[in-house]
N, C-alpha and C positions, 0 to 999 in steps of 0.2 A: 810198521815192521808186525809180522806175519810169524806166528808160531806154528810149525809141523810134527800133531801127532806123530811119532815113527812104531811109535808100539807096537804095532803090523807088522812092521819088518824085518825080517831074519837074518842075520847073514851067515855067512854057506863057510867053508871051514877058507876057500880058495879067498873070500874075500876077507877077510881074521888075518889070512898070511898076510897079504897085500898093504892091513890097513887101512881098509877101507873107509872114506870118512863119508856122514849126508849130515851135509847144515840141517839144524835145527829151525834155522829162522828165515824169514825171506829178506836177501840181499838183491841189494844192481846187477852185481856178476851172475847172481843167479837165472835173475829175471833175463839177462844179456844170453846165456846160453840159450835159456827157452828159445831165445829168439832166432837164435842162430842154427835147433836143430827144424826149428818151422819153415828158417827157409831150405835146407841142403841137408837136414836129417832125417835120420826116419830110426824106427827102434822096433826088434821082433823076438818070437820066441819063437826058437823052431825045438821040432823033433828030439825028444828028446832033455829037452830042456833046454837047451844052448843059448846064452843072448847073446842078444849084438849090439852097439848103438852106434852109429856112427854118423861122418857128415860127411859128405861129400864136395867135390870144386875142380876146376882146373887146372890140370898140373901146371898148365905155360903161364896162368894168371890168379892162383888162387893159393898158389906153392907158400908165400913169404907167411899169407893172412892166416894159413895151419901153424905154422912153424911157428908164428911168432907171436898169435893170438890164440886159439883154437886150444893149441895143445895144451898150450903153459896155463891158458884158463881151469880147464881138464884138469889138469894137474893142482892149482889152487885150492877150488871149490873142491874136488874127493879124493885127491891127496891118492892120484892113479896116473900112470904113465897111461895115454892112449899108443897104440901102435896105427904106424905111418907108412902108406901102401897106395903101393901105384898099378894102377889098373894097365894090361899092357895092351895095346893098339884101340888106346879110346881114350888119352891125353887126358885122365881124368886118375884121381889120388882119395885117397881117403883116408880118416879121423879114426878109426874104432878103439869101443870100448867093449870090453864081455866084465860082465860085471852081471851075477843076477837082482842083488843089492838095489846097485846105481838103476838095475830097470825098474825096479819095486818103486822104488826112491821117486823115478821119477811121471812114471803114473798117478802116484799119491800127489803130485805137486803142478798137474794137472795134463801133461803129455801125454799124448794118446799113441799107441802102440801100430805096426802095423802100416800100409802107404797110406799115407796122407790123401781126407775125401773132400769134397768137396762145403762140407764142413764142420771141419777145424777152425778153432776162433782161439782167444785167449784167455789163461785163466787169469780168475777171480781177484788174484789176491797181485796181479801186474796191474789188469782194465785200473786198478779200485785208488793207483798211488799213479803220479807223472809224471816222479819220476824212476818207478821201474818200468814205466810205458817206456820211456825216450830211452833205456838202454833196449827194450823188446827190439823196437822198431828200429833202432840200429843195429841190432844184432841181425835180423830180420833183410833188412836192404842191402846188408854186406854182405847179404849172401842168396838173394832173391830179389834186391834191387839192381839197376846198373845208373850212369850217370851218361847220357848222351850229351857231344856234341857236334851239337847240328848245323849244319851250314845254307842260310839260309840269304848270302850276301845282302847281308850289311852294310851299312854305311862306312859304321864306323870301327863293327868287334868284330870277326874272323866267327863268333863260333856262337850260336842259341841255344841254353844249358837248357837240360833237361834229365832230371831224378822221376826216372819210371821204377814205380817196383808194379809186382806181378804174382797172382796166384790165383789158383783154380778154388783156393774159397771162395767166393762174395762176403760172405760176412766177418771174413779176416779180414777185405781188404776195405769195408766198412765202419770199422773198431778202428782200422789206424787211419783213418780218412778221418773219421770224428776225432782221432788227439790232436793229428795234425789242426783243425782245423778249431779245435780249444785254446790249441797255440801261435796263432796267428797266420796257418800259411794260404797264402792262394790255391788248391787244387783242382786239377777236372779227374772226373771216372771214367769207365766204361767196363759197365756188368754185362760177364756171362757174355762176351763178344768170343763165336767162334769160328775156330782157324784150324787149318788141315795142314796135316800136316809128309809134306810126298820120302821122309822116309820111311816110316808105317806106313803110309796112304790109313789113315785113320785122323778127326775129328778130332778138335779138343775143343772144352770150355772155360774159356779164363775170364782176370776178373786186372781192370789198370787202374793207377793211382798216378797219376802226375805232378808232380810241382814244375812249374814250369816259368826260364826267365832268370837272368840275373838277380834280381832280390829273394825269389822265394832258395837257390843254392847260397847264396850268400848264407842270409837267414838258418838254412841246413846246418853249414858248413861252423859257423856262431850255438848252434843251441843242440844239435843231434850229430855229425864231420860224421867221416866213419874213421873205424881202422883200417878196412883190407884195403892191399894199394893198389891192387888194380883200378882205384879206385879215386886213393889218392892222388898214384901219377897222376889220373886224368887229370886232376881239377890242378894241380901243381902247374903240367902242363896248359892248361886251359890261363890262368893266372897270366904265364909269361907268355904266352901266345896270343892274347884274344886284340890285342888292343892293334890297330891295322897303320893307326900312322908312326907309332912306333916298330912295326916289324915286316909291317907288308900281308900279304895274303899269304894262310901256312890252313893247313887241312889235320884232322887225326887220323890216326895210324894206331890198333892196337897192339903193334908190336914193339913201337914206339919209335915211331921215322917220321918225321915231317913234311909234309908234302909228297905226299907218295900214294898213299890211296885214298883213290875215286867217290868214294863212300864216307867220309866223314867221319857221320853217326855209327859208321862199324861195327859193329860186339860179336867177340870173337865168346861160344858158345861151350 
């Protein structure tokens, strides 16, 4: 356990009125919250001093995760009630917290402000603790990871499972992979892949970490697991419909319909 020196953080009247709580010690819950922020979160300070801490998601796939986990976790850690917003015409949701004190606290414990860059990493206090890393990886994979059920036309099984973790930060993928290897996962990786986005007519550089196959998936579920319902329901579908001998040939569709989608591994962004 790591103690944080909070003497430099001065709460304003708004934070005092809401009884903002800032944890003085490290915890697995705090590590997972930072994993969530590292995946789909951001924080910034705008002109005039207004601060924002937010976690983004897909309104169709991440609603339950935000409502049942992200918001309760923030309440438990900081004694604040986040604001939940729908982003019009974008199938997007934001869980927002406006707090100067929390903004300063998250900087202190290792999260960076502004747009996440190619050098974002993991705070040392998390890296140096196996349990904290487990929670961080879970939080990150719940938000920036995916479980794919690929049709490889296998004789016995409908699906070949693949967990994919993606980031623009090569150091972040390197550190997560190092932890997974230390915990006996078999991994593959692609660093600095150049991708074209036809929506913006631009190229981006991303790194990808893969956990392929049934053994990796079962080990992941037993050690790390998921909290995000979008991944959990896919895993439940996999368990129920993977054996061709029992259920016949079935494909996965992210809207929950079997036997409809031609692209088994299709993922709604």
